[in-house]
C-alpha positions in Angstrom: -0.3 0.2 0.1 1.4 3.5 -0.9 2.3 5.8 1.6 0.1 8.7 2.1 0.5 12.5 2.8 1.9 13.2 6.5 -0.7 16.3 6.8 -3.8 16.0 9.1 -7.0 14.4 7.2 -5.1 14.0 3.9 -5.4 10.6 2.1 -3.8 11.6 -1.4 0.0 9.4 -2.2 3.2 10.7 -1.2 5.3 13.1 -3.6 8.3 14.1 -2.1 9.1 14.8 1.8 6.5 12.8 3.1 4.1 14.9 1.3 1.4 14.6 -1.5 1.7 17.3 -4.3 -0.3 19.7 -3.1 0.7 20.0 0.5 4.5 20.0 -1.0 4.2 22.6 -3.4 2.3 24.8 -0.5 5.3 24.3 1.8 7.7 24.9 -1.1 6.5 27.8 -2.2 5.5 29.2 1.1 5.8 33.2 1.2 6.9 33.4 -2.3 5.2 36.0 -4.7 3.0 35.1 -7.8 5.0 35.3 -10.7 2.2 37.0 -12.9 3.6 40.4 -13.5 2.9 42.9 -11.0 1.3 40.4 -8.5 2.3 40.3 -5.0 -0.2 37.8 -3.7 1.2 34.3 -2.2 1.9 31.5 -4.8 -0.7 28.6 -4.5 0.4 26.4 -7.1 2.5 26.1 -10.3 4.4 29.8 -9.2 1.0 31.3 -9.3 -1.5 33.0 -6.6 -5.1 31.4 -6.7 -6.6 33.6 -9.0 -3.8 33.6 -11.7 -3.7 29.7 -11.4 -7.7 29.6 -11.9 -7.5 31.8 -14.7 -4.5 29.6 -16.3 -6.0 26.4 -15.7 -9.2 27.5 -17.2 -8.1 29.0 -20.1 -8.5 25.8 -22.2 -11.6 24.9 -20.5 -14.8 26.1 -22.1 -18.4 26.1 -20.4 -20.5 22.8 -20.3 -23.6 24.2 -21.5 -23.9 23.3 -25.0 -23.3 25.7 -27.8 -21.4 28.1 -25.3 -17.6 28.9 -25.7 -17.0 31.0 -23.5 -14.3 29.9 -20.7 -15.1 28.3 -17.5 -15.5 30.5 -14.6 -16.7 28.4 -11.4 -18.5 24.9 -11.6 -17.8 24.0 -15.2 -19.8 27.1 -16.5 -19.2 30.6 -17.6 -19.9 33.6 -15.7 -23.1 34.5 -17.4 -24.2 30.5 -16.6 -22.9 30.2 -13.4 -25.0 33.2 -12.4 -27.7 32.0 -14.3 -27.7 28.7 -12.6 -27.8 30.3 -8.9 -30.7 32.4 -9.6 -32.6 29.6 -11.2 -36.5 29.1 -10.5 -36.4 32.1 -8.2 -39.2 35.1 -8.9 -38.1 38.2 -10.2 -36.2 40.5 -7.8 -38.0 43.5 -8.9 -40.8 44.3 -6.4 -44.3 43.8 -7.9 -43.2 41.9 -11.0 -44.9 38.4 -11.2 -42.9 37.2 -13.7 -40.0 34.1 -13.3 -36.6 35.0 -13.2 -34.6 33.9 -16.3 -31.1 35.4 -15.8 -29.3 36.7 -12.8 -32.3 37.0 -10.5 -34.3 39.2 -13.1 -37.1 38.5 -15.7 -36.1 38.5 -19.2 -37.6 42.4 -19.2 -36.2 43.6 -16.4 -32.6 41.9 -17.1 -32.6 43.5 -20.3 -33.3 46.8 -18.8 -30.6 46.4 -16.2 -28.1 45.3 -18.5 -29.0 48.4 -20.6 -28.5 50.5 -17.7 -26.4 48.8 -15.6 -28.0 50.1 -12.5 -28.7 46.9 -10.2 -26.5 44.1 -8.9 -27.4 40.6 -10.8 -27.7 39.0 -7.4 -31.7 38.4 -6.9 -33.0 40.6 -4.0 -29.8 42.8 -4.0 -30.6 46.7 -4.7 -26.9 47.9 -4.8 -25.5 49.3 -7.9 -23.2 47.2 -9.7 -19.3 47.5 -10.0 -18.3 48.3 -14.0 -18.2 45.4 -15.8 -19.0 42.7 -13.3 -22.9 43.1 -12.9 -22.3 42.4 -8.9 -22.2 45.3 -6.3 -18.8 45.2 -4.2 -20.1 42.9 -1.5 -21.2 40.3 -4.1 -18.2 40.7 -5.9 -15.8 40.0 -3.2 -17.5 37.2 -1.9 -17.7 35.5 -5.2 -14.0 36.0 -5.8 -13.3 34.5 -2.3 -15.8 31.4 -2.3 -16.8 31.1 -6.0 -20.4 31.9 -4.9 -21.8 35.4 -4.3 -24.4 33.9 -1.8 -27.3 35.5 -0.7 -28.4 39.1 -1.2 -28.4 40.4 2.3 -25.0 41.7 3.9 -23.3 38.9 6.4 -23.0 40.5 10.1 -20.1 39.2 12.4 -19.9 39.8 16.2 -17.8 42.6 17.2 -14.5 41.3 17.3 -14.9 38.5 15.5 -12.3 39.9 12.9 -12.7 39.8 8.9 -11.2 37.8 6.0 -9.0 39.9 3.6 -8.9 39.1 -0.2 -6.2 36.6 0.5 -8.4 34.5 2.7 -6.7 35.2 6.3 -8.6 36.6 9.3 -7.3 39.8 10.5 -7.9 42.2 13.4 -7.1 46.0 13.6 -4.2 46.1 16.1 -4.4 49.8 17.8 -0.7 49.5 18.7 0.0 49.2 15.2 -2.3 51.4 14.0 -3.5 49.0 11.2 -4.9 45.4 10.4 -2.7 42.2 11.3 -3.6 38.4 10.6 -4.7 36.5 13.3 -2.1 33.7 12.7 0.5 36.3 13.0 -0.9 37.3 16.5 -1.3 34.0 17.5 2.4 33.1 17.1 3.6 36.2 18.7 1.6 35.4 21.7 3.3 32.1 21.4 6.7 33.5 21.0 6.3 36.3 23.6 7.4 39.1 21.1 6.9 40.6 17.7 7.8 38.5 14.8 11.0 39.8 12.8 11.0 40.9 9.0 12.8 38.0 8.2 9.9 35.4 9.9 6.8 33.8 8.5 4.2 32.0 9.9 3.1 28.8 8.3 -0.1 26.8 8.1 0.5 23.3 8.3 -2.8 22.1 6.8 -2.8 24.9 4.4 -6.6 26.3 6.0 -5.8 29.6 6.1 -8.4 30.2 8.7 -7.1 27.3 11.0 -5.4 29.3 13.6 -5.0 27.0 16.4 -1.3 27.1 17.7 -1.1 23.2 17.2 -1.6 24.2 13.1 1.1 27.2 13.2 4.8 26.9 13.0 7.1 29.6 12.4 9.7 30.0 9.6 12.5 31.8 8.7 13.5 33.6 5.4 17.0 35.1 5.7 18.1 37.5 3.2 19.9 37.9 1.3 20.3 34.6 -0.4 23.7 32.4 -0.7 25.3 33.9 2.8 28.7 32.7 3.9 28.5 30.0 6.5 30.1 32.0 9.2 27.5 35.0 8.3 24.9 32.6 8.6 25.8 31.4 11.6 26.1 34.6 13.3 22.7 35.7 12.1 21.2 32.8 13.9 23.0 33.1 17.0 22.1 36.9 16.9 18.3 36.3 16.2 17.7 33.1 18.4 20.2 33.6 20.6 18.2 31.4 23.4 17.4 28.7 21.3 21.2 28.2 20.1 21.9 28.2 23.8 19.4 25.6 24.7 20.3 23.5 21.8 24.1 23.4 22.5 23.3 22.6 26.3 21.2 19.7 25.1 24.5 18.2 23.2 26.9 18.8 25.4 28.4 15.6 27.3 
């Protein structure tokens, strides 16, 4: 029986270093930026962030609806047919309109009017104005980019202090001392270390789930700069940055 990935709950076969291909690529590319021009998001797979990887993967795929030649956007469908599917069978979102929704939550007449005027979000029941070119308001466009589904028409309310999820999929909280938002996994690691993270340190999620910020799922990674250091310089840098860890390691190895 072939060995399986060492990550928790992953049953895929091992590709390298005890990990499957997916988890090995995540570990190998952690902290590296997307190779797409002018994109600084973290690599997800094959040198690209999630957005540009999905675009490259779907570039040659076509919508599953017969006769449609548009590229796949989500769930095997193009953008138009995907939105049509999630609003199928619902009544027209325009008040007092008895007609059945045929596309993007609107009946045929109101859909054509909305397209011509560009004045209403395509998600059924949402009265907000759309962003240019997308047909969805800012709230539903952001949900679609993060989750692949714009979801319900109403805004989602979370309890105070619960933080928010940024476009990269990390939960963040406002830190008044820093005067900016800080990722939860960084705050958890800083609490474990009893100090703030250095510019050469990053926090890795062992199981690849960016919202799983349990202490046991986080580990500290170091990215020394510049690359290609002399051994003496590298040793001096490690001793300077992690003196307590070096001292404890030496004590364990002394006879």
